[in-house]
C-alpha positions, 0 to 999 in steps of 0.5 A: 500500499502506497500513501502519497506525500499529502497522506503521509503528512496528514496521518503524521499530523493526526498522530502528532495532534492525537498525542496532544489530546492524549491519545497514543500516536499510533492510535491516532495514525492508524485512525487517520489511515483508516478514515482516508481509506477508500476500502477496508484495510486488514492488520497487515496493510495497516502495518505496511503502510504505517511501518508499525509492529503488528502488535502495536497495530492490533492493540491500536485497533482494539483501543479505536474499537473500544472508542467505537471509531473503527469497526470490523469489516469482512471481505468476500474471499478473505478470512482476516478481519479488515477495518473501516472508520466511521466516515462522517466528521460530525459522527466522529466528532459526537463519538469522540465527545461522547466517549470522552464525557463517558470516560472522563466527565461522568466519573469527574462529576460523580466524585464532585457530587460526593465531594460537595455532600461530604463538604457540607459536613466538613467542619474543617473546610472554609466556606470559601473553599466549599464554594470554589468546589461548588463552582466547579461542580456547577460549571460541569453540570451546566456543560453537561446539561448543554451537551445533552441538549445538543447531542441529538441535534442533526448535523445540519442544525449543529452546523448553523448553531456553530456558524452563529457563534460570535453573533450569538455572543454579540446578541447577548 
């Protein structure tokens, strides 16, 4: 499998961007490769295209499947698993946001809510500290509620909403 120079640049940058977001470089590169691919790829094709170890590809594919960004596809006449990435950028965005919320925000909210309850009975805590803790909880709950309001909107509506961006701020 031969990648064009532009595809190589895209995949390498996607890997760099992934590391900045806390995602393993190879995981991000495989995601980019599968996103750009016009046909399902098997693990050997991914190894060949990216020049990474087979075990790294296997682990990365499992990670991408756990994020629901990559699915197994079967090719007639080939017993090997092939892989395809979600192709709709809005669906990719929704999936990543939902997974990050589930893995990061939801557990944090659980702990912050427990802390808020415990803070009420914590005589050793100053009111100012309790208020700052409550502000963080309030912010995360507000963001989560807003996300829940918008996550089911169709992409066309989300595009219009995002395009309004600064106009809404000026209006308010």
